[in-house]
N, C-alpha and C positions, 0 to 999 in steps of 0.2 A: 710084415708083421703087422706094424704100426696102422696100415690102412685098411687092414682086416678087422683090429680093435675097432677103430674110427665107425666104420659100417656099421657094428653090432652093437655100438654105444647107443642104449637107450636115450631117448630125445627128452629134455626138462620141459617144454611146452608143446602141448597136441593140440594145433587147431582145428576145430570143427566147423566145418564149413557146407551147410546144405545147400542145395542150389535145384533149381528148376526152370527150365526155358531161360536161363539167363546168357546165350550166346553173344549179348551186345556188351554184357558187362564182365563175365567170367575170367576172361584176358586179362584186364587189368587188373582184378582179385587177385588171381595167383601171380602175377608180377609182382604185386605189393607184397606178398610172403617173401617172394625170393630175394626181393631188393632189400630184406630187413639187415640191418647192423649185426641184429644179434641171429646167428645160426645154426642155435641147437635146438630145432623146431622140427616137427611133422604136420605136415598138413592134410586132413582125412575129410575128402570130398564126398559126400553123399545126394548122389544123383536121383531124385526123386521122378525117376519116368521120363524124364525131358523128351521133348520129340523136334526139338531145333536142333542146333549145330553144337548144342554146349558139350557133349562127350568128343565129339571130334576136335574141339578147340583144348580141352583139357587134354587128351591125350599126345599134342603137340611137347607138350613139357616134359622133359626127361629127368629132370630133378630126383632121386631117388627117395628125397623126405617128401615128395606127395605122393599118395595113396587114395588108388581113386575107385568108388564105389558104385555102381550101380544097379537101381532096385526098381521093382514096380511102382507105380503112384500110389502113394498112399494117401496124398492130399493136405491140407491144411488140419483137418479133425485129429490127425494122426502123427502131427508133429513133433511131439514129445518120442515117438517110436523110432523118427527119424533121426534127434538128436542122442536119445540114448542108443543105438546103433554106436554112432561115431565116438559117443563115451566108453563105450564097451572095448571099441579098437583103440583108444586112445591108449599110449605107453607111458605119457608124459606126466610130471608130478602136478603140472598146472594146465588149465584146461583154457584156451581163448576162443571167441566167438566170430567169424566171419563170415556173414553170409553171401552167398553167391553173387551178387547186385552190389557189394559195400567193397569197399579199399582201405588201406591202412597208410598211414606216413612210414617212411623206411626206419624212424626211429622207436616206433611204438612198444616194441617188444622190449627193447634196452632199457628203453625207461622205466617201463610198468614193473619188470621182473624185480627192481630194485626195492619196491613198496613191501615185499613179501622179508625185508631182512628181519621185519620183528614178528617172530614166530606164531603171537595171536591173529596174526594177520590171516584171512582167508579169503577174501571176498575184495577186490580191487576196481577201481574203474576211473575215468576220465570224462572229458569234454569230446564232443564231436561236432563235425562241419556238417550240414546238409549241404547236398548238392545236388544238381538238375544233372538230368541226362549224359549233357555235356562237360560236366564236371563243375558248371559256374558254381561258385558257393553264394547260397539261400543264407544262412545264419550261422550261429555257434550256440551251442546248447550243452548245459545250461550257460547264459548271460556271465553270471555269478556263482562261486562255489563258495560264497560267505554263509549261506544258510546250513551248510553242512559243516561249517568248521567247527572243530572241537565237540562234534556231535557223538555219543554213543551209537552202536548198533540200533539201540531200542529206540532213542531218539529218531535216528533215520528211519525205521519201520513206522513210526508217526506219520513222520511227512510223506512216505510212500503211501499211505492210507488214502490221500487224499488226491495222488496223482502220481503216476509212474514217469520219471525224469530221467532213469540210469539208462544211458544209451547201451544197448545189447553189444552194438560193435566196438565198444571199447572195455568190455567187460572181462578180466582174468581172474580165475579162481583155483583153489587148490582142488584136484580130483578127489580127495578123500572126501572133502566137505560135500561136494556132488554126491557123491555116493551113499554119506550117511543117510542123506534126505532123501534115498532111492532113487537119485537121477534126476534128469529136468521134469519138470511139472508140469502137466496140464488138466487140471482137472474141472469141473464142472462144465462140458463142453465149450471149455476157453478156444478162442483161435490163435493161442501166442501161449509161449513157453516161458518168455523173459519174464514177466512179472511175479505168476506165483512162485518162479524158482528164486528170484531176487530175495523175496518176504520169508521163505522157508530157508534161505540159506543166512542172511541175516539174524535170522530165530537162534542161529547155531555161532556164530563169528564175528569176531571184529571186523572192520573193513577199513581200507584205506584209500583215499582220491588224491587225483593229481590235477591241477589246472591245465596241464599240458594237453593238448591235441592228440588224441588215440584213435582217430577212424575219422572215415568220411562215409556218412547214411546218405546211399541214393533216393532220392525220392521220384516216383515217377506213377504214370497213372495206370499202368498195369499190377502196380504192386497193392499187394492186400492191404496193407497196413494204410495206404491212401485210397483206393477204390470200396474198403469196407470200414472207415475209419470209425463210423457213428456206430456202429454193429459193434466195432471192437473196443469201444470206451464205454459204452454200454455194458458188456459182459465184463470189462475189468473194474467197473466201480461196484458192480453187483458180488463180484468175488471179494472185493477189499471189504463190504460190510460182512459175507461171511467170514472172511478171514478172522476179523475182528470179533464175531461173535463166537467164535471156537477157541480163541485164548483164556487163558486160565484167569479166573476172576481177580485175582492177587495182579496180573500184568493190565486188567483193564482199569484198577483202580487207580494206576500210575498216569493212564494216558489223559487226556484233555478231551478226547473226542468219545464219541458213541456211535452206533449204526445210523443215526437220523442224522448226525452231524456229517459224518465219512459219504453218506449218500447228498447231502445237501453241498457239501464242496466239490463233489463229482460235478454235479449238475451246474453247479455254478461254472466250474470250468469249462464244461462243455458248453454251454449257454457263449459264454465269450469265445470260446474259440469256433463255434459255428456263424457268431454274428462277423465273425471278422472273415471267415472264410465265404460269407455272403459279399462283405463288399469286393472280396477279390472278385467274385464271380461279375458282380456289377460293372469292374474295370474291364472285365474280358468279354462284356455283353453276355454272358452266360445268364440269360434271365431267369430263364425256370429252375436251373440250379441254384440261383441266389435265392430263389422263393423258399426252395427246399430248405435251405442253410437257414435263411431268417423264421422260417417256422419252427426250426427245431430250437433257436434261441428263444422262441415265445416259451415253447412247452419246457425250457429244463429253467431260464431265466428270471429274475427279478422285476420288479415294475419298471424301474428306469429301463434295464435292457429291452423290455419288453415293448417300450413306447419306441424305442431306435427302432427295434426289427420291424415295425408296423412301418417305419417311415422307408424301410429299405423294401419290403415288400412293395410299396408305393411306386418307388424310385425304379422296382424292375418292369413293373406296368408300364411307367412312362419311359420304359428305355434310358434313364439317365447316370449316371456314375453319381455319388454321394461326397465324393472326397474332397469337393469344393467346400461342402458344408462344413464336413471337420477340419479344413484349412482356416476358416472363418470362425470357427469355435477355437482356434488355437491350440486342437489337438494334433497329433502325430497322423500322418497321412502313410498310404501303403506305397511302396515301391512296386512301379507296374512292373518291370520286368526280370523282378527278383522273387516273386512270390508265387508264380502260378505253375503249376507241374504239371506237364503235359500227361 
């Protein structure tokens, strides 16, 4: 009788795992959920029409908490449909996000569920480690959480309007909060659901954040967030401006930003990111790709960055690295082995 009751008990946490052609990674993803020290979960895996061995690998796992669904390929433009199917299937009080090429530390759920002890908290997140294909660590993000210490949800929204820094693999939120906003959001033909969903949730709920590492975000060349990074960032910038424009006037008055400032901040961040990526390309002798990155830095950056990017373009034609110049100027150089995403 006790075993039957245990089997019928609703899970506390529902893990939504969209996956597509992740045969290299899905095994580690699922093993990281099975290894969780917190056991009261279900994992809902939605396979978006994979044509590799993803399905066969998932079916090797016999854990009854894993529920696998395969659908015809909807693609990235209908990502919200895949996520919201997972939300519809979810039985837990809380929703956690774990895409098929990412994985978790074994104490992720146990550490994070404690953040909901305050009944006003509906949205929680933490720090993430970026990893390469082989699990090599690239960096930890955010480096520090001082910027959000003591912040209200409104203040966090203001920070998010100049860039998305909340890693999806670390997020856990109340299911009721998600359903109250209509589920996962993907407006304006955005190629993502996380950023608009976070903004909508934080408009209706308080949040909690922890300095614990709550996820490992795998970066690889076939990943959409890598291969179409500039497009994604431009779309996110435009959505941030739109989100601001649709805020009630009383809320806008409380913000230190306006639509033009938001656009400028995004462009500055994008320009700095492109310049950094251009330097990485020079290090790895990707001369043409380096020029693409430096041109983007010129298009979006200020005068000083434009001059630096012109130097980078010149270096790409001369086929030389500029890190020695960076070192001479006493600035931080790039570590060759840990920054390149294959």
